[in-house]
N, C-alpha and C positions, 0 to 999 in steps of 0.2 A: 230680190228674193227675201222672203219673210224670215224674220229672226225668231228663234224659239223663245226668246225672252218676251216676245209679245204675245205668246200663247198660240201662235199659228201652228207650231209643231210641238210634239211632246218628246223630250229626251228621256230615254231609259238606258241603263247600262246592262247589257246582256252579254255574258261571257267576256267581260272586260272591254267591250266596244259599245259605243253609243249607237243605239238604234232609234230612229225617229219615225213618227207617223203623224200625218196631218190631222188636225182637229178643227172644230168650229164649222166645218162645212155641213150643209143640210144633207140629211141622209134620206135617200129614197128607199122604198121597201126592198129593192134589189141590191142595195149598196154592199151588203155583207154576204150575199149568197154566192161566195166565191171559193170556199174551202170546206171540204167535208168535215174537217176536224172542228169547225166552228160549233158543231152541235154540242161539244163538250161544255161550252160555256153558257149555253142557253137553256133555261129551265121553263120559260114561259112563252117561247115563240116557236113557230114551225121549225122543223129540223132543217139542217143545212143553212141556218142563219147564225150570224155572229152577234151575240149580245154585247154591246160595247160597255165599257166601264163608265161609272158616273163621273161627271166632270167635277174634279176637286180643285179647279184652278183658283178658287177663292182661298184655299188653304195654302197651296204651294203654287207659285206663279208658273204658268206654262204646263202644268201637269194635268192632262186630260185623259184621253183614251189611251189604253195600253197597246203595246205592239202585239201583232199576231204571232202566236207560237207558244212555246212552253212557259214563257215568262207571264203570259196572261193567265195561265192556269194558276200560277202562284199568286198573281194579283187578285184574282177572284176569290181564292181560298184564304189569303192572308191580307185582309184589309188593314192598312196601317192605323195604329191607335194614336200616333203622335203627329204633329205637323211636319216632322222631319221624316220623309218617306224612306230615305236610304237606311237610316238606323233602324226604323221600325220593321222594314221588310227583312233586314238581315236577322234581327233578333227573333222575329216571329217565324221565319223560315227554319231556323235552327230548332226552335221549340216544337214546331209542327213536325219536322223530320224526326225528332226524338220520339214524339208520341206515335208516329206511324211505325217507327222501328219497333217500339215496345209492343204495339198491337200485332205486328207481324211475328214477333217472338212468341207472344202468348198464343197466337193462332197455331203456330207450329207445335208448341208444347201440348196444347189441348188436342190437336189432331193425333199426336202420338199416344195420348193417354186414352181418350174416349171419343174423339171426333168432334165436329161442330165448330172448327176454327173459322169457317166462312162467316159465322155470325159476328166474330170479332173484327175481321178485316172489312167486311161490308159496312158494319156499324161505324167503325173508326173513320172511314172515308166519307160516308154520307154525313155523319155528325160534324166532320171537319169542313164540309162545304161542297164536296163534289156532287154533281147530279147523280141520281140513283143508277141510271143506265151505265154511266162511266164507272161508278164504284163497283157495280156488279161485274162488268167486263174486266176491270183491273183485278178484282178479287180472284177471278178464274186464273189469271196469270200468276198471281201470288201463290195460289195453292198448287200449281203445276209441278214444281220441283219435288214437293212431298209425294205426289203420286208416282213420280219416276223412282225415287229411292225406295218406296214401299214395294213397287213392282219388281225392282232388282232383287230385293230380299226374298221374293217369292218366285224367282226365275225358274227354279227346278219344278215347282208345281205348275207353272204356266206352260212349260215345255211338255210336261206329261199330259196336259189337258188342252193341247194346242187346237184340236178340232173345235171344241166348244168356244175356245178363246177367239178363233178366227170368225166363226159364225156370229157370236155375240158382238164381236168388235165391228163387223160389217153392219149389223143391225143398229148398233149404237152410234156409228158414224153418221148414218142417215138421220137418226133421231136427233143427235146433237146438232147437226147442220140445220135441221128444221127449227129447233128451239132457239138457236142463235139468230137465225134470220127473223124469227118471230119477234125476238127482243128488239132487233134493229128496226122493225117496222113500226114500233111504238114511239110516241113522243115521250119526253121526260115526265110531263104531267100525268100522262096515262099510266106509265109504269109506276110513278110515285103513288098513284091511287091504289095500285095492286100490292105494293110492298108490304103493308101491315098484314094483309090476308096471307101472302106468301110466307111471311115470317111466322105467323100462327100455325100454318100448315106444316112448315119445316120443323118448328119447335115441337109440335105434337108428334111428328114422325120420330124425331130424335128422342123424345121422352119415352116413346113406346118401343125404342130399339131393343131392349132385352126381351120383351114379349114377342116382338117380330122374329128375333133370332131363334127363339125357342120353337117357332112353328116350322123351322126348316126341317126337311126330311133328311134322314141319315143315309138313305140308299140313293145311289146315283141312277139317273135315267136320262133318256134322250129329251131334247127340248121339243115341246109340242107347240101347237098354234097359240095356246094361251100364254106360254112362256115367251114366245116371240112378241106377241102383242104387249105383254106386260113390260118387257125390256124396252120396247120401242117407246112406250109412254114414259118410262123412267128416264130414258136418254133424252127425250124432248124436254122434260123438266130439267135435267142436268144442264143442257145447253142454254136453257132459258134463264134459270136462276141458280140452281146448284146446291143451295144450303139444305143439308139433310139427305143429299143424293146417295151418299155411301150407305146409310142405314136402310134407305128404301131399296137400294140395289141388293143388299145382302138378303133382305126378305124375299125379293122377287126371284133371285137366283136360287135360294133355298127351295122355293116352291116349284121353280121351273126345271132345275137340274138335280137338286139334292146333293148330298155329299157332306164331307167334314167341313168344319168351320174354316180351316186353313185353305182348303180347296176353294171354297166360296170367296174367301177374302182375297186369294190370289187372282181369281177371275175379276172380282170387283176392282182391284187396283189396276189391272190391265185395261179394263173397259173405261175406267176413269181417265186414264191417259188419252184414250181415243176421243172421248167426249170433250175433254178439256182442250186437246190440241185442235180439234175442228173448231170449237167455239173461239179459241184465241185467234186462229187465222181469220175467221169471219169478223171478229171484233176489231182486229188490227186493220183489216181492209176497210172496215167501216169508219175507222178513225175515232173509236170510242174508248181506247185504252190510254190511261194516263201513265206514260212510261216513267215519269218522274216519281210518282207514288210507288209504282212497282219496283223501281230500282232501290228505293229505300226499304220497302217491306220484304222483298224476297230474301236478302241476307238475314234479316231478323227471323223470318219463318224457318230458314234452314238451320240457324243456330237453335231456335226453339225446338225444332224437331229432334235435334240431337240431345238437348237437355231433357226433353220430354220423356225419352226412354229411361233416363235416370229417375225422373220423378214418378214414372209409371210404377216403379217397384216400391214406392214409398207412400204414394197418395192413392187412396181408394178411388176406383172409377166412379162410384156412386156420388162422391163429393164433387168431382169435376163435372159429372153429368148434371148435377143439380145446379151448379154455377152456370153452365152453358144454357140450360133451360131458363134460368132466371134472366140471363142476358137477352135471350130471344124474346121473352115476354115483355121485358122492359123496352126493348127496341120497338116491338109491335105497338105497345101502348104509346110510345113517343110519336110514332108516325100516325097513329089514329088521332091523337089530340092536336098534332100540328098540321094535319093534312087539310 
């Protein structure tokens, strides 16, 4: 039996136990097409393929390809900077987790004040190394608790307008499903090419938020064919990407049903839950959610949402809106120049 000291197998410690995987064997095109989650780690190969790690056996004897599972996510994200992999991985993991937690915190705070937290979570994960499809799917999960708490705060308004909530929720479920499936049908390079354009569109929608809100009608009316079509398009966008979805939905609901801002916001929060839930289920089944990143960022987003209410009374929304727009434009420029 081959010894790991010869480089035949690679030892990694995962959860306190040593996990081994064979290395050095020649790989055929179908060697790695064995696990749907493998698309998380591949940005330049067809989907459902596992992109193996570079062989660093010249630096550390016997260390080659990583094990399949969550540890490989960390390995792809946190490449060691020193010849000692155990020390480097531990230090970098703590540092990366801190940055992700801070990004989640800021996202929750920004959502509570002016919206646009998706720019921060998506940007933090993609700049940290996650493929864009995985970052987008995980960002939907990170934003989900905020949608629930916001809807609970508007429970009275939602119950009073439950007919429209049910109709719009059914329409949005179909659109969100279509958008999520559309995202899964793309490869990471294809979606990566679309990201800067999506960011520019979402940033423009977010920047025009006050103008779009002012177009909302004050009187309530039944949903017509135009409103149904507009909400379907909005929900497809929400399931596909999601950044700026809230602002877009407020504008669409204002034109489709009319009513006070709080009524529209209540419907928006309820519909956001429907779209996000459908998208999360699809993304989870497709294996494109990084649960490790989500577990780090969700508590930060929840804490940030609570603190954001305090900050909302002290920080002008225009200031936060300008910061979010700047972040969106910077991210779009980054993806344009690095694409």
